[in-house]
N, C-alpha and C positions, 0 to 999 in steps of 0.2 A: 305186174301187180294189178289185181282187180279188186277195187275198194267198194264194198257193198254195205257200208255202215254209216250212211249219211244221217240217219236218225240220231246218231251219237254226235257227229260233227261233220259238216259238209266241207269240201275243199274250199280254201280261201280263193275268192275271185280276184283276178289281176286288176280288174276295173275298180274294185273296192280298195285295194292297196294303193292304187294310183291316186284315188280321191283322198285317201287318208294321209298320204305321204307329207304334204305341206304342213299338216297339223301335228304330225309326229316329230318333225324337225323344228316346228315352231314351239316356243316355250312360254309365251305370255299367258298369264292367268286371265280368263274371260271376265273376271270380276274387277280387274284393274282398270283405272280410268284413263290411262295413257293410250295412245293410238294402237300399239301392238295388242294391248288388252282388248280394245274396242274391236279390232279386226277378228280376234278370237271369238268375241261375243257375237259378232255378226255371223260368223260361220256356224256357231252353235245354234243360233236362232233360225238361221236358214234351214239347217238340218231338222230342227224341231218342226218347222212349218211343212217341210217335205214329208216327214213321217205322218204328220197330222192329215195332210191331203190324201195320203195313201190309205189312211184308216177312216177317212171322212169324219174327222174329229176337229176340235179346236186346238191350236198350238198350246194353249194353257192347260189342256187335258193330257199332255204328253210329258212323262217323267222319264228321263234317261237313268238307267241303272247299270249295275255290273253284270247283268245277265238274267236268265229266266228264273233262277232260284231266288235271287233278291226280289224280283218283281212278284213272284208268288208269295213270298214271305210278307212283303209290304202290303199286298192286296188283302190277304186273309187276316193277318194280325191287325193291320191298320184300320180296316173296316170294322172288324169285330170289337176292337178296343174303343172305337168312336161311336158305334151304334148303340143308342140308349135303350132299344126296345127289349133286349133280353140277352141271354147267354147260351143260345142254342146254335150250333154250327153244323151244317150239312155238307158233306163231300161225297163224291161217287166212290165206288169200290175200286176204281181203276186209276186213282190219281197218282201223279208223280210224287216221289218222296218230298219234294219241295212244298207240296200242298199237304200231304198226309202228316208230315212231321210238324209243319206249322200248326195244323189242327191239334195234334197231340200236345204241343206246347200250350195252346190255349186250354186244352183239357186240364193241364197241370195248374192252370190259373183258376180253375173252377168252372170253365165252360163245359157244357154237355155236348160232346161230339158224336154225331150219328152218321153212319154210312148208308148211302142209297144203293140198293142192290142193282145188279145188271143182269141181263139175260145171257144165254150161251154165246151170243155174238159180241157181248160187251156193250150192249146198248142200254142207256138209261131211258126208260119210257116216261112220258109226261105224267102218266098215272102214278108211277112209282115216286116221282118227285113230289107230286101234289099230296100223296098220302103221307110223305115224310115231313112236309111243312107244318109248322106250328105258329101260333100267334107270337111266340117269343123267339122265332128263328132270327138270328143276327145276320148271317151271311151264308150263301150257297156257292160252292165252287165245283164246277164240272168241266173236265177236259173237253176241248174242242175236238182234238184227235189224239188217240192214244199212241204213245211211243212204242209200246211193246207189240200190240196186235193191229194197230193201224185203223181201228174203228173210228168213224167220224160221227159225232153226235149232232142231233138236230138242235143246234144252239138257239136259233130264233124262237122255236116253240118252247124250249125249256126256260129261256129267259122270260118269255111272255107269262109263263106260269108264275114265276117269281114276281114279275111286275104286278100281276093281278093281286098278289098278297103284299106288295110294297116291301119286298125283301131284296137287298142288294145281291146281284149275281155276278160272280167272277168266273172267267174261263181262262185256263192255261192254253194259249194258242201257239205255243212254241213249235209244235210239229206241223201246225196248219199253215204257217207262213210260207209263201212261195207257190202253193198249189190251191189254196182255198181262199175265198173272199174274207177280207179282214174289215169290211165295212161295218163299223160299230153301230151305225144307225139301223142297218138291216139286222145285225145280230141282236141288238137290243140289250147289250151287256152294260153293267155298271163299271166293270174293270176287266182288263185283258192284259195278259203277259206275253212278251215276245223275247227271243234270244237271238243275237246276231250270228252266233257260230253255226246255227242250223241253216243260215241263208248265205254263208260265204264270207263272213267277217272273221277277223281273228277273235279268239275267245276273250270274254271279259266285257261285253257290251250288251245291253238289253233295253227294253222299253216297258213301262207300265202305263197303259191307258187308264185314266181315272176320270170318269164322267163328272162334270161339274156338279156341285152340290151333294156328291156322294160323301157321307160321313167318313172321315179318315184321320187317323192319328199317326203322324210321321214316326218312323222307327229310327231314323238317323238325324240327329240334331247337331247343329253347329252354326255355320255362318249364314244360314237362311237362303241358300241357293235354291233354284227351282221352286220359287214361291213358298219356301219354307217346308215343302213337302218331302224333299230329299236333299239335305245339306251335304256339302262337300264340293271341292273344286271339280268341275265337270270334266269328263273325258271328251274333249272336243273332237279328236280324231275318231274315237269310237262312235260318237253321234253322227259324224259325217259318213262313216262306213256303214252304219245302220241304215241311214237314209238311202245311200247308194244301193245297198243290197236289196232293200224292199223294192226299189224301182226296177232293178234287174230281174227280180223274181217274177214280175208281171210278164216277162218275155218267155217264160216256160210254156211249152206246148203240152198242157195238162192232158188233153185227150190222147195224144200220142204216147205219153208216158204211161197212162193208165192201160193202154192197149198192150204195151210191152209187159207191164205188170201181169195182166191177165194171161198172156201167153206163157209167161214164166211160171205162174201158179199152176196152169194146166200141165206144163211139162213136168214139174216136180211131182204133182199128184199122180201122174201116169207112170213115172219112172221109179218112184220110191215106194215100195210096198209098205202099207200102214201109215203113210204120211197123212196128216190132217191139217187143213188150213185153220189157223186161229184168227178170230176177228170176223167181222162181217164180210161176206163175199164181194159185195159191190159198194157198200157204204164204207169205203176205206181210203186211206191216203193213196194217191196215184203212184208213188214210187215205193210202195211198202208191201212186202209179202212175208208172212210169218207162219211157221208150222210147228207142230209137235211131231216127234218121231218115236212113238212108243217102243220101249225096249232098248233104246239107245241113250247115251249120255250126250246132252247138248254140248257140253264142253269138249268132249272127245271129238264130236263132229266138227267143231270149230277148228280144233288142232289139225285134223286130217285135211280140211279144206285149206288151212293156212299153208300146209306143206305143198299144196298145189298152187299157191299164190293167190288164193281167194280169201278175202278178209270180210267177215260178217260178225254177227253178234248172237248171243243167246238170250238177249232181252235188254233191259234198261242198262245203259252204261253206268248210271249212278249206283247200280247194285252189283257192279263187277266184283268178282272175288267172293261173293256171298254163296254159301252152300245151301241156302234156304230156297225152296221153290218160289216161283213168282207169285206174289200176292194177287196180281191181276188175273193170272190164269186160274188160280184156285177159286177166286171170287166168281169166275165164269163157269165153274163146275168141274174143272179138270182135277184129277187126283194129283197128289203131291209127286208121285212117281212120274206121271206123264208130264206134268208141268216142268220137271227138271230135264226134259228132252227137247225143250224149245230151241228153235233156231230162227233168227230174224235176218232178212235181207232188205236193205233200204238203199235207194239209189236215186240219182238225179238225171237230168236230161243228157248228160255226157256219157252215160252208160248205154251201150248199143244193144240191139237184139242179139247180136252175135255174142256179146259178153254174157248175156243172161243164158243163152244156150249152153255156153261153156260151164256156167255155174250149175245149171240143172244137171248137165251130164256128169259133173264131178260128184254129185250127191250119192248116186248108187254105189260109188266106190269108197264110201267113207270108212269101210272096215267093219269088223265084227262088232256086234252090240256089246256095250259095256254094262255091267250090272252094278257098277260103283254107285 
């Protein structure tokens, strides 16, 4: 099996499981005052401090969540509901459904939701963001790196535009973790979302970085855990796994991974007639290559590759099963027909050059074009 769908979920790391194991078998509540509870609390706070060090943040700015979707929901809704300045929400045209659907929910509450356009490469320019900002803008959310086309945004510059207008800025950094800097002081963000299962933890753990003094209305109420910002008994094992995965992510040789990506892109474009790269050619995730294959069905290509033991994706895993064309690709200017021919390959440092040669060689034999 050749697994090339790490943008959906990365293989769980053995080191992460080993770090989590004592807390999976331990059962004390970290809020309990007895010694087993205190031990669980110490493990939780050690993990929080380690995540904070990795992000160059304060431990009090780290909120453990159930994953990227919860973190996105909490950031967008929590900031919008608490920000008194107005009811205008800005998101990019390429956002994950966790952001776009959160914005739509705010729209049903009476907020005005506006989408910032992107260019053909999926880039949000500072000029486009500045043109969309208004005195009553409540919050802005722009992907750090897109899950479908791999384009990486210039977050420090975009965040600086918002800072100039004193507008809170959130970025979904779920895809960025492991290969891009997560230093929140350099990025300049008010809030940032992460998900463990993109880094090698079991599914169900995430992080929301929330800069101190950022207006925020908690969405989950209860016992007041995590400084009343996200109540509920904490997932100690998940927090420990997240901290471990972030530390291990710094060991990835990003330059080598990007070189393998570029060789794979060149091989596909030279072997497959009509294939077009989607997303920015160089400002993209190191382990991400995405294409449209006009005249073919992306889903049929996936099935043909799977028969050869190669597993990839046609786009966002969160939209799997949908017959609709990718909103990201149509926002970038692709026709609906061409957007439905999308294929995405995403991989980590365990995938070799030989593996990618095999995948590229398999593509020309995907069979006749489907008109479905």
